[in-house]
C-alpha atoms as one frame of an Amber mdcrd trajectory, in Angstrom:
protein
 262.648 161.179  27.219 264.431 161.158  30.596 267.964 159.883  30.819 268.314
 156.443  32.399 270.916 154.923  34.719 271.127 151.191  35.461 273.085 149.177
  37.996 273.844 145.477  37.534 275.258 144.119  40.798 275.462 140.884  42.760
 273.700 141.196  46.128 270.984 143.150  47.892 272.817 146.058  49.578 275.518
 146.356  46.852 273.495 149.153  45.283 273.236 151.016  48.594 276.482 150.423
  50.475 278.510 150.752  47.274 276.878 153.191  44.866 273.992 154.567  46.939
 275.184 158.157  46.968 275.597 158.207  43.199 272.147 156.709  42.639 270.511
 159.202  45.001 272.271 162.099  43.317 270.972 161.153  39.877 267.496 160.185
  41.044 267.211 163.680  42.559 268.060 165.126  39.142 265.087 163.378  37.571
 267.108 160.630  35.922 265.410 157.235  35.915 267.491 154.826  37.990 266.970
 151.066  37.620 268.626 148.284  39.614 269.231 144.645  38.692 270.431 142.342
  41.493 271.593 138.892  40.419 271.114 137.052  43.741 268.908 137.348  46.809
 271.941 137.209  49.095 270.619 134.149  50.919 274.053 133.258  52.334 274.407
 136.620  54.084 273.799 137.629  57.676 270.530 136.311  59.130 270.110 138.668
  62.068 267.640 141.500  62.599 268.586 143.108  65.903 268.119 140.298  68.449
 265.900 138.223  66.175 267.374 135.642  63.797 265.690 135.148  60.435 265.328
 131.439  59.574 267.968 130.552  56.997 265.333 129.633  54.388 263.832 133.122
  54.707 267.054 135.127  54.451 266.819 135.479  50.660 263.171 136.626  50.571
 263.830 138.948  53.514 266.820 140.550  51.833 264.816 140.927  48.631 262.223
 142.927  50.587 264.980 144.994  52.169 266.339 145.747  48.703 262.918 146.959
  47.580 262.674 149.275  50.595 266.200 150.583  50.099 265.327 151.240  46.470
 262.280 153.214  47.550 264.421 155.331  49.869 267.010 155.918  47.156 264.347
 156.873  44.622 264.843 153.995  42.191 262.399 153.701  39.316 262.557 149.910
  39.377 264.241 147.113  41.323 264.616 143.601  39.888 266.073 140.742  41.928
 267.008 137.435  40.285 267.682 134.194  42.162 271.093 133.015  41.106 272.975
 131.353  43.988 274.651 133.625  46.495 278.348 132.742  46.894 278.063 130.612
  43.768 277.451 133.038  40.930 280.761 132.219  39.247 279.778 128.530  39.086
 276.506 129.105  37.203 276.435 128.630  33.431 277.580 132.032  32.201 275.213
 131.975  29.214 272.172 131.785  31.484 273.208 134.829  33.496 274.213 136.857
  30.452 270.934 136.044  28.723 268.880 137.296  31.671 270.902 140.504  31.837
 270.540 141.081  28.073 266.761 140.655  28.348 266.623 143.148  31.224 268.851
 145.700  29.464 266.722 145.617  26.332 263.638 146.237  28.435 265.061 149.037
  30.597 267.248 150.604  27.829 269.666 152.595  30.012 271.930 155.369  28.745
 274.550 154.685  31.422 275.307 151.440  33.238 277.199 150.807  36.485 278.699
 147.377  37.123 281.259 145.893  39.522 284.930 146.553  38.820 287.369 143.825
  37.748 288.389 143.092  41.357 284.830 143.124  42.690 285.489 146.044  45.021
 287.584 144.077  47.482 288.005 140.683  45.841 284.537 139.192  46.368 284.045
 136.304  43.873 280.342 137.042  43.294 281.124 140.694  42.585 283.821 139.738
  40.094 281.515 137.285  38.317 278.684 139.827  38.234 280.957 142.416  36.644
 282.211 140.003  33.991 278.719 138.743  33.096 277.313 142.264  33.003 280.073
 143.553  30.739 279.457 140.724  28.265 275.703 141.308  28.395 276.018 145.043
  27.771 278.002 144.344  24.612 275.612 141.633  23.362 272.479 143.666  24.138
 273.594 146.110  21.462 274.101 143.486  18.763 270.979 143.403  16.601 271.414
 139.811  15.437 272.035 138.457  18.937 268.941 136.620  20.193 266.321 139.081
  18.905 263.692 137.169  20.877 265.096 138.884  24.001 263.921 142.270  22.717
 265.009 145.045  20.382 268.770 145.614  20.579 270.046 148.379  22.822 273.521
 149.524  23.710 274.195 151.727  26.708 276.149 154.810  25.663 278.534 154.631
  28.617 279.499 152.017  31.178 281.354 152.556  34.450 282.820 149.992  36.852
 282.546 150.705  40.566 285.879 150.327  42.381 287.137 150.941  45.902 289.753
 153.684  45.894 293.181 152.840  47.304 292.833 155.397  50.080 289.502 153.925
  51.179 290.882 150.383  51.300 294.034 151.483  53.147 292.216 153.465  55.795
 289.512 150.862  56.345 292.175 148.170  56.670 294.067 150.170  59.285 290.880
 150.944  61.166 289.445 147.409  60.935 292.088 144.666  61.020 289.369 142.008
  60.666 288.412 143.475  57.281 292.032 143.367  56.133 292.345 139.771  57.321
 289.171 138.795  55.455 290.507 140.254  52.199 293.665 138.178  52.604 291.540
 135.005  52.487 290.181 135.853  49.032 291.765 134.557  45.857 291.619 137.964
  44.134 293.105 140.904  46.022 291.911 144.508  45.480 293.803 146.462  42.876
 295.453 149.755  43.823 292.922 152.208  42.439 294.923 155.379  42.977 293.541
 158.709  41.789 295.529 158.646  38.562 293.844 155.363  37.532 290.231 156.459
  38.061 287.807 157.402  35.311 285.159 159.162  37.424 284.776 160.453  40.957
 281.275 161.372  42.102 280.868 163.799  44.999 278.098 162.337  47.186 278.496
 164.649  50.195 274.958 166.002  49.866 273.525 162.483  49.592 275.294 160.865
  52.556 272.447 161.183  55.061 269.983 159.812  52.513 272.428 156.998  51.726
 272.612 156.031  55.397 268.803 156.052  55.571 268.688 153.675  52.593 271.397
 151.461  54.105 269.331 151.100  57.253 266.648 149.350  55.188 269.026 146.371
  55.035 268.273 145.387  58.613 269.632 141.851  58.342 273.055 143.303  57.623
 273.430 144.720  61.133 277.164 143.893  61.494 278.005 145.658  58.226 275.861
 148.634  59.212 277.674 148.885  62.534 281.072 148.644  60.846 280.159 151.315
  58.308 278.772 153.645  61.007 281.920 153.229  63.100 284.178 153.940  60.130
 282.162 156.978  59.087 282.301 158.381  62.619 286.090 158.092  62.684 286.905
 158.820  59.044 283.977 160.801  57.578 286.019 162.275  54.755 286.607 158.938
  53.011 282.896 158.383  52.335 282.245 161.650  50.498 283.120 160.223  47.096
 282.248 157.139  45.063 284.829 156.066  42.533 284.697 154.412  39.113 286.738
 153.388  36.120 285.301 153.432  32.598 284.484 150.266  30.722 283.717 152.282
  27.578 284.200 154.487  25.796 287.905 155.167  26.438 288.302 152.275  28.890
 290.224 152.730  32.104 291.157 155.926  33.833 291.826 159.560  32.842 290.464
 161.935  31.859 288.778 162.108  35.243 285.041 162.812  35.094 282.805 164.225
  37.814 279.470 163.445  36.143 278.564 160.055  34.664 276.161 161.850  32.319
 278.449 164.762  31.482 279.122 163.617  27.934 275.423 162.929  27.309 273.802
 166.119  28.544 274.757 168.276  25.521 273.381 165.505  23.298 270.150 165.441
  25.315 269.791 169.239  25.051 270.403 169.097  21.292 267.729 166.441  20.855
 265.248 168.507  22.889 265.989 171.563  20.742 265.335 169.605  17.581 262.063
 168.280  19.006 260.882 171.822  19.744
C-alpha cells in the first residue's frame, strides 16, 4: 500500500501558495497526496487579468482553480467543502469537525498537514481550520466516536504549517502593505525561529512546478504578482517550507527533513513481511 499524505486547509490556494513544494515533492515520490479545502474562498479576489468574475461565481471559479492546481501538483484527490469564507470560526465547530472526520476515515492518511496555531500570519480562517482539523484528527482515531462516519483511523503523524520568522521579517520589510495588513489582525504571527521548528522541507527542486501550480489560481492575480516580486528579489527565502509537529512529540526539535522519515523503515519492514 502506498503511503498517504493529506492536507486540511481553509481556502483554495492555501495548498499551493503555502505547502505546494512539499506536496509536489511527495507526489513525485509516489506518495498519494489528498487535499481537503474547507471553503470555496468566495470572499477572495474576483479578478482574472482584466476580466472581473461576478461575485456569485467567485467560489465556483476558485473551486475549479483548486482542481487545476491539484492536477499540476499531482494530487490524488481534491475535495472542496462550502463553509463560509471569512466566517469559518463562526460556524458550529461540531459540523466542521464531523465533515473532516468523515473525510479522514475515507482517505486514511499516514501523515496530515494542517494550519499552525497562528494561521501562518494571523488569518482567522486559517486558525479555525487548524483547530478544527486537529480535533478531527484525534476523534477520527477513536473507535467509539460516531462509527457511522466510517471505520476509525488515526494518522501516524501530524504537522502544522507555519511561516518562519525570517520569511515574515523579510516579506514585511519588502512589502510594507503586508506588514500593515498583519497589524489589523487580532492574532499576530508567532516568532517561528529555527530552534522552534519541527520540520524543514527543502523544496528547491519543486519551485518551478510550484509556480506553475500557483498560476492555476488566476483570480488571485494580486497575490501572484506579490509572490513573483518577492521571489525575484529574495529567492532564497522560498526554498524551504516549515512546520511544527502536532504529534508525536509536539512542537519543535528534533528538526526533521522528511515528513515520512519515521515511517519509511516501518513501510519497508511491512513490505519485507509481505514478501
